[in-house]
One Martini backbone bead per residue (centre of mass of N, CA, C, O) as a GRO file, in nm:
protein
  476
    1MET     BB    1   2.998   3.256   0.860
    2THR     BB    2   2.987   2.938   0.797
    3SER     BB    3   3.093   2.655   0.703
    4MET     BB    4   3.064   2.489   0.373
    5GLU     BB    5   2.927   2.254   0.203
    6ILE     BB    6   2.981   2.073  -0.088
    7ILE     BB    7   2.711   2.074  -0.319
    8PRO     BB    8   2.603   1.959  -0.585
    9GLY     BB    9   2.445   2.226  -0.742
   10ARG     BB   10   2.470   2.402  -0.436
   11GLN     BB   11   2.629   2.651  -0.465
   12THR     BB   12   2.745   2.940  -0.373
   13LYS     BB   13   2.621   3.265  -0.412
   14PHE     BB   14   2.779   3.603  -0.388
   15TRP     BB   15   2.607   3.852  -0.493
   16PRO     BB   16   2.437   3.943  -0.241
   17GLN     BB   17   2.688   4.016  -0.074
   18TRP     BB   18   2.808   4.227  -0.281
   19LEU     BB   19   2.553   4.408  -0.267
   20ALA     BB   20   2.554   4.478   0.024
   21ALA     BB   21   2.844   4.601   0.032
   22SER     BB   22   2.782   4.823  -0.174
   23ILE     BB   23   2.583   4.972   0.009
   24ILE     BB   24   2.772   5.019   0.246
   25HIS     BB   25   2.968   5.178   0.085
   26ILE     BB   26   2.798   5.439   0.108
   27LEU     BB   27   2.848   5.481   0.404
   28GLY     BB   28   3.156   5.513   0.362
   29LEU     BB   29   3.128   5.759   0.186
   30LEU     BB   30   2.996   5.940   0.396
   31SER     BB   31   3.239   5.928   0.598
   32GLY     BB   32   3.445   6.048   0.401
   33LEU     BB   33   3.301   6.318   0.351
   34VAL     BB   34   3.325   6.418   0.640
   35GLY     BB   35   3.642   6.427   0.628
   36GLY     BB   36   3.681   6.586   0.354
   37TRP     BB   37   3.544   6.860   0.450
   38THR     BB   38   3.758   6.980   0.627
   39SER     BB   39   3.991   7.104   0.454
   40PRO     BB   40   3.841   7.308   0.269
   41TYR     BB   41   3.635   7.449   0.478
   42LEU     BB   42   3.842   7.554   0.689
   43ALA     BB   43   3.989   7.738   0.492
   44LYS     BB   44   3.744   7.908   0.415
   45LEU     BB   45   3.652   7.998   0.702
   46THR     BB   46   3.937   8.132   0.787
   47GLN     BB   47   3.953   8.317   0.513
   48GLY     BB   48   3.651   8.419   0.406
   49ASN     BB   49   3.508   8.233   0.165
   50GLU     BB   50   3.262   8.242   0.338
   51SER     BB   51   2.985   8.370   0.502
   52LEU     BB   52   3.169   8.246   0.723
   53ILE     BB   53   3.363   8.307   1.015
   54VAL     BB   54   3.650   8.156   1.170
   55THR     BB   55   3.850   8.051   1.402
   56ASN     BB   56   4.102   7.853   1.487
   57ASN     BB   57   3.956   7.733   1.741
   58GLU     BB   58   3.696   7.662   1.596
   59ALA     BB   59   3.826   7.473   1.392
   60SER     BB   60   3.936   7.270   1.585
   61TRP     BB   61   3.651   7.177   1.694
   62ILE     BB   62   3.532   7.092   1.419
   63ALA     BB   63   3.748   6.861   1.379
   64SER     BB   64   3.721   6.705   1.675
   65LEU     BB   65   3.409   6.641   1.723
   66LEU     BB   66   3.397   6.385   1.556
   67HIS     BB   67   3.562   6.207   1.774
   68LEU     BB   68   3.410   6.280   2.047
   69SER     BB   69   3.114   6.146   1.937
   70ARG     BB   70   3.167   5.840   1.853
   71PRO     BB   71   3.107   5.683   2.115
   72LEU     BB   72   2.802   5.722   2.106
   73GLY     BB   73   2.765   5.559   1.852
   74SER     BB   74   2.880   5.291   1.966
   75ILE     BB   75   2.657   5.257   2.183
   76ILE     BB   76   2.410   5.263   2.003
   77ALA     BB   77   2.502   5.025   1.830
   78ALA     BB   78   2.508   4.802   2.056
   79VAL     BB   79   2.207   4.825   2.122
   80LEU     BB   80   2.094   4.768   1.829
   81VAL     BB   81   2.215   4.495   1.779
   82SER     BB   82   2.094   4.353   2.035
   83LYS     BB   83   1.778   4.422   1.955
   84ILE     BB   84   1.776   4.438   1.597
   85GLY     BB   85   2.041   4.405   1.460
   86SER     BB   86   2.283   4.461   1.222
   87LYS     BB   87   2.115   4.560   0.986
   88LYS     BB   88   1.939   4.781   1.128
   89ALA     BB   89   2.183   4.931   1.240
   90VAL     BB   90   2.317   5.007   0.970
   91LEU     BB   91   2.067   5.157   0.860
   92LEU     BB   92   2.054   5.379   1.107
   93GLY     BB   93   2.331   5.518   1.021
   94GLY     BB   94   2.176   5.742   0.836
   95VAL     BB   95   2.046   5.936   1.023
   96PRO     BB   96   2.276   6.119   1.138
   97HIS     BB   97   2.338   6.220   0.852
   98ILE     BB   98   2.073   6.362   0.792
   99VAL     BB   99   2.097   6.558   1.037
  100ALA     BB  100   2.361   6.689   0.981
  101TRP     BB  101   2.288   6.816   0.696
  102ALA     BB  102   2.026   6.957   0.780
  103LEU     BB  103   2.166   7.178   0.965
  104PHE     BB  104   2.281   7.348   0.725
  105LEU     BB  105   1.982   7.447   0.634
  106ILE     BB  106   1.913   7.644   0.871
  107ASP     BB  107   2.217   7.761   0.952
  108GLU     BB  108   2.505   7.983   0.934
  109SER     BB  109   2.684   7.857   1.208
  110VAL     BB  110   2.883   7.745   1.450
  111SER     BB  111   2.676   7.586   1.615
  112TRP     BB  112   2.565   7.416   1.377
  113ILE     BB  113   2.831   7.287   1.301
  114TYR     BB  114   2.880   7.143   1.562
  115ALA     BB  115   2.622   6.976   1.553
  116SER     BB  116   2.692   6.833   1.293
  117ARG     BB  117   2.958   6.697   1.389
  118VAL     BB  118   2.837   6.530   1.608
  119PHE     BB  119   2.646   6.361   1.423
  120SER     BB  120   2.886   6.261   1.246
  121GLY     BB  121   3.016   6.104   1.466
  122VAL     BB  122   2.783   5.913   1.532
  123ALA     BB  123   2.780   5.787   1.251
  124MET     BB  124   3.067   5.680   1.250
  125GLY     BB  125   3.044   5.497   1.498
  126MET     BB  126   2.817   5.325   1.382
  127TYR     BB  127   2.970   5.228   1.131
  128LEU     BB  128   3.220   5.090   1.274
  129SER     BB  129   3.030   4.899   1.468
  130THR     BB  130   2.835   4.747   1.226
  131PHE     BB  131   2.963   4.653   0.949
  132PRO     BB  132   3.144   4.417   1.054
  133LEU     BB  133   2.901   4.246   1.168
  134TYR     BB  134   2.739   4.218   0.914
  135ILE     BB  135   2.956   4.098   0.723
  136GLY     BB  136   3.025   3.857   0.913
  137GLU     BB  137   2.727   3.726   0.894
  138ILE     BB  138   2.714   3.713   0.551
  139GLY     BB  139   3.002   3.625   0.499
  140HIS     BB  140   3.210   3.434   0.322
  141PRO     BB  141   3.516   3.331   0.395
  142LYS     BB  142   3.632   3.375   0.093
  143ILE     BB  143   3.509   3.715   0.109
  144ARG     BB  144   3.510   3.881   0.376
  145GLY     BB  145   3.765   4.066   0.319
  146ALA     BB  146   3.655   4.188   0.058
  147LEU     BB  147   3.407   4.319   0.173
  148ILE     BB  148   3.547   4.505   0.368
  149GLY     BB  149   3.720   4.645   0.140
  150LEU     BB  150   3.487   4.770  -0.008
  151VAL     BB  151   3.374   4.949   0.216
  152ALA     BB  152   3.641   5.096   0.285
  153GLN     BB  153   3.657   5.236   0.007
  154GLY     BB  154   3.446   5.451   0.049
  155SER     BB  155   3.622   5.645   0.231
  156ALA     BB  156   3.831   5.716   0.017
  157ILE     BB  157   3.635   5.827  -0.191
  158GLY     BB  158   3.497   6.041   0.000
  159TYR     BB  159   3.749   6.204   0.066
  160LEU     BB  160   3.817   6.289  -0.223
  161LEU     BB  161   3.543   6.419  -0.283
  162GLY     BB  162   3.549   6.625  -0.048
  163ASN     BB  163   3.796   6.781  -0.159
  164TYR     BB  164   3.680   6.846  -0.440
  165MET     BB  165   3.395   6.969  -0.367
  166GLY     BB  166   3.507   7.191  -0.170
  167ALA     BB  167   3.638   7.371  -0.394
  168TYR     BB  168   3.341   7.434  -0.556
  169LEU     BB  169   3.140   7.419  -0.307
  170ASN     BB  170   2.917   7.505  -0.100
  171MET     BB  171   2.788   7.408   0.197
  172ARG     BB  172   2.494   7.369   0.109
  173THR     BB  173   2.533   7.186  -0.152
  174PHE     BB  174   2.688   6.968  -0.003
  175ALA     BB  175   2.460   6.889   0.192
  176ILE     BB  176   2.237   6.812  -0.015
  177ILE     BB  177   2.398   6.575  -0.146
  178ASN     BB  178   2.437   6.403   0.131
  179LEU     BB  179   2.137   6.381   0.186
  180ILE     BB  180   2.058   6.217  -0.059
  181ILE     BB  181   2.256   5.981  -0.011
  182SER     BB  182   2.135   5.893   0.263
  183VAL     BB  183   1.853   5.818   0.163
  184VAL     BB  184   1.938   5.612  -0.056
  185TYR     BB  185   2.072   5.414   0.142
  186MET     BB  186   1.820   5.340   0.315
  187PHE     BB  187   1.638   5.251   0.081
  188LEU     BB  188   1.816   5.007  -0.019
  189LEU     BB  189   1.861   4.845   0.262
  190TYR     BB  190   1.567   4.790   0.353
  191PHE     BB  191   1.524   4.514   0.154
  192PHE     BB  192   1.701   4.364   0.339
  193PRO     BB  193   1.766   4.098   0.527
  194ASP     BB  194   1.819   3.969   0.793
  195THR     BB  195   2.015   3.781   0.981
  196SER     BB  196   2.060   3.466   1.089
  197HIS     BB  197   2.182   3.538   1.367
  198TYR     BB  198   1.941   3.692   1.467
  199PHE     BB  199   1.723   3.478   1.444
  200ILE     BB  200   1.859   3.266   1.631
  201LYS     BB  201   1.866   3.453   1.878
  202LYS     BB  202   1.529   3.467   1.840
  203GLU     BB  203   1.424   3.178   1.762
  204LYS     BB  204   1.408   3.204   1.421
  205ILE     BB  205   1.443   2.946   1.208
  206ARG     BB  206   1.294   3.003   0.947
  207GLN     BB  207   1.422   3.292   0.898
  208ALA     BB  208   1.713   3.196   0.891
  209GLU     BB  209   1.680   3.007   0.641
  210LYS     BB  210   1.595   3.236   0.450
  211SER     BB  211   1.845   3.407   0.477
  212LEU     BB  212   2.051   3.206   0.379
  213LYS     BB  213   1.920   3.170   0.097
  214TRP     BB  214   1.947   3.468   0.006
  215TYR     BB  215   2.271   3.519   0.055
  216ASN     BB  216   2.333   3.220  -0.117
  217ARG     BB  217   2.138   3.092  -0.328
  218LYS     BB  218   1.991   2.840  -0.179
  219LYS     BB  219   1.782   2.558  -0.122
  220ASP     BB  220   2.003   2.413   0.072
  221VAL     BB  221   2.081   2.485   0.448
  222THR     BB  222   2.114   2.270   0.662
  223ALA     BB  223   2.416   2.269   0.733
  224GLU     BB  224   2.449   2.573   0.796
  225LEU     BB  225   2.230   2.578   1.019
  226ARG     BB  226   2.362   2.378   1.209
  227GLU     BB  227   2.638   2.529   1.247
  228LEU     BB  228   2.513   2.800   1.342
  229ARG     BB  229   2.376   2.679   1.600
  230MET     BB  230   2.637   2.584   1.728
  231TYR     BB  231   2.786   2.865   1.734
  232MET     BB  232   2.548   3.020   1.900
  233GLY     BB  233   2.398   2.848   2.064
  234ARG     BB  234   2.230   2.925   2.333
  235PRO     BB  235   2.009   3.149   2.365
  236GLN     BB  236   2.124   3.475   2.505
  237THR     BB  237   2.077   3.739   2.750
  238LEU     BB  238   2.297   3.982   2.836
  239THR     BB  239   2.395   4.177   3.053
  240PHE     BB  240   2.621   4.421   3.114
  241LYS     BB  241   2.750   4.269   3.353
  242GLU     BB  242   2.783   3.995   3.219
  243SER     BB  243   2.954   4.090   2.977
  244LEU     BB  244   3.195   4.186   3.152
  245GLN     BB  245   3.250   3.915   3.280
  246GLN     BB  246   3.311   3.764   3.019
  247LEU     BB  247   3.565   3.955   2.947
  248THR     BB  248   3.738   3.826   3.207
  249THR     BB  249   3.814   3.602   3.053
  250PRO     BB  250   4.102   3.496   2.924
  251LEU     BB  251   4.010   3.495   2.631
  252ASN     BB  252   3.844   3.755   2.608
  253ARG     BB  253   4.073   3.934   2.706
  254LYS     BB  254   4.266   3.883   2.478
  255ILE     BB  255   4.092   3.972   2.244
  256LEU     BB  256   4.044   4.265   2.345
  257MET     BB  257   4.339   4.356   2.365
  258MET     BB  258   4.406   4.312   2.069
  259ILE     BB  259   4.212   4.514   1.946
  260VAL     BB  260   4.290   4.763   2.117
  261CYS     BB  261   4.582   4.774   2.027
  262VAL     BB  262   4.541   4.816   1.733
  263TYR     BB  263   4.379   5.083   1.761
  264LEU     BB  264   4.584   5.242   1.908
  265PHE     BB  265   4.815   5.227   1.712
  266MET     BB  266   4.666   5.345   1.471
  267GLN     BB  267   4.589   5.636   1.598
  268LEU     BB  268   4.870   5.713   1.749
  269SER     BB  269   5.040   5.724   1.467
  270GLY     BB  270   4.883   5.944   1.273
  271ILE     BB  271   4.696   5.884   1.019
  272ASN     BB  272   4.478   6.127   1.056
  273THR     BB  273   4.673   6.369   1.092
  274VAL     BB  274   4.818   6.365   0.817
  275ALA     BB  275   4.569   6.403   0.643
  276MET     BB  276   4.478   6.680   0.767
  277TYR     BB  277   4.808   6.809   0.718
  278GLN     BB  278   4.924   6.765   0.436
  279GLU     BB  279   4.933   7.047   0.294
  280ILE     BB  280   5.109   7.170   0.506
  281LEU     BB  281   5.349   6.985   0.496
  282LEU     BB  282   5.421   7.046   0.193
  283THR     BB  283   5.455   7.353   0.230
  284THR     BB  284   5.689   7.339   0.448
  285LEU     BB  285   5.880   7.191   0.213
  286SER     BB  286   5.846   7.356  -0.054
  287ILE     BB  287   5.636   7.241  -0.251
  288ASP     BB  288   5.628   7.334  -0.634
  289ILE     BB  289   5.615   7.139  -0.876
  290ILE     BB  290   5.346   7.092  -0.713
  291ALA     BB  291   5.062   7.143  -0.592
  292PRO     BB  292   4.964   7.049  -0.285
  293SER     BB  293   4.664   7.008  -0.355
  294LEU     BB  294   4.723   6.801  -0.593
  295VAL     BB  295   4.864   6.598  -0.422
  296VAL     BB  296   4.630   6.522  -0.241
  297VAL     BB  297   4.467   6.400  -0.477
  298CYS     BB  298   4.666   6.189  -0.569
  299VAL     BB  299   4.677   6.043  -0.301
  300GLY     BB  300   4.375   5.967  -0.307
  301ALA     BB  301   4.407   5.788  -0.561
  302VAL     BB  302   4.596   5.582  -0.428
  303ALA     BB  303   4.402   5.489  -0.215
  304ILE     BB  304   4.200   5.359  -0.400
  305THR     BB  305   4.390   5.160  -0.537
  306ALA     BB  306   4.464   5.015  -0.266
  307ASN     BB  307   4.174   4.919  -0.203
  308PHE     BB  308   4.129   4.746  -0.452
  309MET     BB  309   4.360   4.547  -0.385
  310ALA     BB  310   4.246   4.459  -0.096
  311ILE     BB  311   4.020   4.283  -0.198
  312TYR     BB  312   4.226   4.059  -0.272
  313THR     BB  313   4.451   4.042  -0.046
  314ASN     BB  314   4.293   3.967   0.214
  315ASP     BB  315   4.230   3.659   0.101
  316HIS     BB  316   4.499   3.572  -0.026
  317PHE     BB  317   4.722   3.658   0.217
  318GLY     BB  318   4.591   3.783   0.464
  319ARG     BB  319   4.576   3.962   0.753
  320ARG     BB  320   4.860   3.950   0.892
  321THR     BB  321   5.028   4.009   0.635
  322MET     BB  322   4.895   4.284   0.551
  323LEU     BB  323   4.956   4.425   0.829
  324ALA     BB  324   5.259   4.401   0.814
  325VAL     BB  325   5.309   4.540   0.541
  326SER     BB  326   5.174   4.804   0.619
  327THR     BB  327   5.337   4.891   0.878
  328LEU     BB  328   5.615   4.879   0.753
  329GLY     BB  329   5.568   5.083   0.524
  330VAL     BB  330   5.474   5.326   0.714
  331SER     BB  331   5.733   5.338   0.887
  332ILE     BB  332   5.938   5.395   0.661
  333ASN     BB  333   5.800   5.665   0.548
  334PHE     BB  334   5.803   5.824   0.807
  335ALA     BB  335   6.116   5.821   0.829
  336LEU     BB  336   6.169   5.963   0.553
  337ILE     BB  337   6.016   6.223   0.613
  338GLY     BB  338   6.186   6.292   0.867
  339VAL     BB  339   6.450   6.328   0.715
  340HIS     BB  340   6.357   6.572   0.536
  341TYR     BB  341   6.306   6.763   0.778
  342LEU     BB  342   6.585   6.757   0.882
  343LEU     BB  343   6.724   6.867   0.628
  344PHE     BB  344   6.556   7.131   0.608
  345ARG     BB  345   6.635   7.245   0.906
  346HIS     BB  346   6.961   7.234   0.802
  347ASN     BB  347   6.963   7.363   0.496
  348TYR     BB  348   6.905   7.165   0.291
  349ASP     BB  349   6.878   7.101  -0.052
  350ILE     BB  350   6.547   6.962  -0.173
  351SER     BB  351   6.447   7.056  -0.457
  352LYS     BB  352   6.563   6.791  -0.633
  353ILE     BB  353   6.365   6.591  -0.421
  354GLN     BB  354   6.048   6.641  -0.442
  355TRP     BB  355   5.956   6.372  -0.569
  356LEU     BB  356   6.029   6.194  -0.322
  357VAL     BB  357   5.835   6.319  -0.122
  358ILE     BB  358   5.580   6.252  -0.277
  359ALA     BB  359   5.626   5.946  -0.286
  360GLU     BB  360   5.621   5.904   0.017
  361PHE     BB  361   5.320   5.989   0.050
  362MET     BB  362   5.205   5.775  -0.146
  363LEU     BB  363   5.326   5.522  -0.009
  364TYR     BB  364   5.193   5.563   0.258
  365ILE     BB  365   4.894   5.545   0.155
  366PHE     BB  366   4.919   5.269   0.036
  367PHE     BB  367   4.999   5.105   0.283
  368LEU     BB  368   4.763   5.199   0.459
  369ASN     BB  369   4.530   5.078   0.245
  370ILE     BB  370   4.625   4.771   0.231
  371GLY     BB  371   4.546   4.742   0.579
  372LEU     BB  372   4.526   4.957   0.831
  373THR     BB  373   4.217   5.061   0.759
  374HIS     BB  374   4.071   4.734   0.762
  375ILE     BB  375   4.173   4.497   0.925
  376PRO     BB  376   4.042   4.560   1.201
  377SER     BB  377   3.753   4.519   1.085
  378CYS     BB  378   3.800   4.217   1.033
  379LEU     BB  379   3.863   4.124   1.323
  380LEU     BB  380   3.600   4.234   1.445
  381SER     BB  381   3.412   4.033   1.263
  382GLU     BB  382   3.553   3.751   1.392
  383ILE     BB  383   3.671   3.708   1.717
  384PHE     BB  384   3.404   3.729   1.849
  385SER     BB  385   3.171   3.618   2.022
  386PRO     BB  386   2.832   3.633   1.997
  387GLU     BB  387   2.765   3.764   2.292
  388LEU     BB  388   3.036   3.994   2.244
  389LYS     BB  389   3.014   4.178   1.989
  390GLU     BB  390   2.887   4.445   2.083
  391ILE     BB  391   3.078   4.523   2.318
  392GLY     BB  392   3.349   4.480   2.176
  393SER     BB  393   3.292   4.695   1.951
  394CYS     BB  394   3.239   4.933   2.140
  395ILE     BB  395   3.515   4.941   2.294
  396ALA     BB  396   3.700   4.963   2.042
  397ASN     BB  397   3.573   5.230   1.939
  398ILE     BB  398   3.610   5.413   2.182
  399VAL     BB  399   3.913   5.392   2.177
  400CYS     BB  400   3.953   5.499   1.893
  401SER     BB  401   3.821   5.778   1.927
  402PHE     BB  402   3.999   5.889   2.171
  403SER     BB  403   4.265   5.851   2.023
  404ALA     BB  404   4.200   6.032   1.778
  405PHE     BB  405   4.154   6.287   1.942
  406ILE     BB  406   4.436   6.297   2.072
  407ALA     BB  407   4.600   6.302   1.814
  408SER     BB  408   4.468   6.566   1.690
  409LYS     BB  409   4.520   6.758   1.938
  410SER     BB  410   4.844   6.700   1.980
  411TYR     BB  411   5.007   6.769   1.730
  412GLN     BB  412   5.055   7.081   1.737
  413PRO     BB  413   5.193   7.083   2.025
  414LEU     BB  414   5.415   6.889   1.950
  415VAL     BB  415   5.546   7.058   1.718
  416ASP     BB  416   5.598   7.306   1.907
  417ALA     BB  417   5.781   7.141   2.118
  418THR     BB  418   5.947   7.041   1.866
  419SER     BB  419   5.902   6.861   1.558
  420GLU     BB  420   5.834   6.707   1.268
  421GLU     BB  421   6.057   6.492   1.283
  422PHE     BB  422   5.987   6.380   1.554
  423VAL     BB  423   5.700   6.293   1.496
  424PHE     BB  424   5.768   6.093   1.262
  425PHE     BB  425   5.966   5.916   1.435
  426PHE     BB  426   5.746   5.843   1.643
  427TYR     BB  427   5.545   5.710   1.450
  428ALA     BB  428   5.737   5.506   1.325
  429LEU     BB  429   5.775   5.349   1.597
  430LEU     BB  430   5.485   5.271   1.656
  431VAL     BB  431   5.432   5.113   1.387
  432PHE     BB  432   5.669   4.909   1.440
  433PHE     BB  433   5.533   4.790   1.691
  434MET     BB  434   5.286   4.690   1.538
  435PHE     BB  435   5.446   4.488   1.360
  436ILE     BB  436   5.547   4.311   1.596
  437TYR     BB  437   5.269   4.246   1.709
  438THR     BB  438   5.150   4.103   1.458
  439ILE     BB  439   5.352   3.873   1.437
  440ILE     BB  440   5.308   3.762   1.739
  441VAL     BB  441   4.970   3.787   1.794
  442ILE     BB  442   4.821   3.776   1.534
  443PRO     BB  443   4.589   3.600   1.380
  444GLU     BB  444   4.486   3.377   1.131
  445THR     BB  445   4.157   3.406   0.937
  446LYS     BB  446   4.177   3.298   0.665
  447GLY     BB  447   3.902   3.104   0.548
  448LYS     BB  448   3.743   3.123   0.818
  449SER     BB  449   3.520   3.051   1.018
  450LEU     BB  450   3.375   3.161   1.306
  451GLN     BB  451   3.397   2.887   1.444
  452GLU     BB  452   3.692   2.824   1.380
  453ILE     BB  453   3.813   3.070   1.518
  454GLN     BB  454   3.722   2.998   1.798
  455GLU     BB  455   3.871   2.730   1.813
  456MET     BB  456   4.154   2.839   1.767
  457LEU     BB  457   4.158   3.027   2.021
  458MET     BB  458   4.096   2.807   2.229
  459LYS     BB  459   4.346   2.636   2.160
  460GLY     BB  460   4.558   2.847   2.208
  461ASN     BB  461   4.479   2.903   2.512
  462LYS     BB  462   4.532   2.603   2.610
  463GLN     BB  463   4.827   2.592   2.529
  464ALA     BB  464   4.926   2.827   2.704
  465ALA     BB  465   4.818   2.713   2.980
  466SER     BB  466   4.998   2.457   2.963
  467VAL     BB  467   5.282   2.599   2.952
  468GLN     BB  468   5.243   2.743   3.221
  469THR     BB  469   5.205   2.490   3.402
  470ASP     BB  470   5.471   2.356   3.333
  471ARG     BB  471   5.650   2.584   3.446
  472LEU     BB  472   5.546   2.567   3.737
  473THR     BB  473   5.625   2.267   3.780
  474ASP     BB  474   5.929   2.303   3.733
  475ASN     BB  475   5.973   2.506   3.963
  476ASP     BB  476   5.875   2.299   4.186
   0.00000   0.00000   0.00000
């Protein structure tokens, strides 16, 4: 959304934006349920507690196919956003969820589970590529970070529910519940209007005005409409080749590399891997004062609490500050967990400090969800120019998907070749590098309109170019 002039008696009302984010929160919930499904049902399937039994190799593919098919969802999302706008694109993100869970009702076999996970991966790719763009287009600068935090919280709640429901429900019942939620989500979001950005892109100015009025509950949006038209510029449709050429300009290349680096650091640091193997990790350390499965549930509750806090901290303290706090906290806790593995491997008795190990896992998940899980989505929603949002988001999420797949598939071979403490020290180092990168490179976008962010980035790029020119002149 663009910056808005304060007009007496005509101030923006945010509740339609909160309502829209609450419904997208359901899509986040569905994505979390997909991830939370893995831990309980893979245990059941490999141990023969379901009607179907799978091998460890088949279980590995069931877990990783989710990430392998995410790039396809990102590509589909980019095409949909370009053709029909971000609102319809995020709405259609419910379709692959419906297909994925419907496949469970056909037959219980490894092949159908594979197919379901592929569609779930497509759904997740569409979700991660579309919701930041939609929220970025409808969200007021004062609450845009909070709206992203609300949506992201859905994934944390869904993951916890997936773990909890998976312990008590068979796969068919779990699938039916998720199928119903998917249909409800699409029904609710269907009635929301397209964004003003989409209408201006299609040169439908009157519809753009109506959309602005609906999402802001204002009678007069003349100033906002004028600023938005300035931000969007002359409507143009770029071919794929032209979009790639635009990405090679110094400013756009810098923006793309910034986002790609954030996603690479985030995934290769093992944040998803630790979540997938959390119960096994706790069992390896002989944690028995509390059942490891119960610790996992408690850790999930901490994640939800942290996400609630993030709804406030995103906009109060800013994106860069919270990302820095998050990465530093995760890095320190990874290092501490690595120390406990090192002590355990050298036969030190850590039974008396089990509570400390549990606290470290809880602090890890707290710092993770206070920033690292959703600040990248905030940045993705804000820093690309209007004509490059679709392809920029697509590339970022493809990189995110492949790096997540590599991280999840490489974890066990890496542990087998080295040790758990080595892996955690390695992850701690990577996340610390991300902390340094955040402090040095990531711009602060808190409270700025999309137009103001573009102006800030262009100004910063010109200043950098001027300094480089001065240095070249001095050398001559």
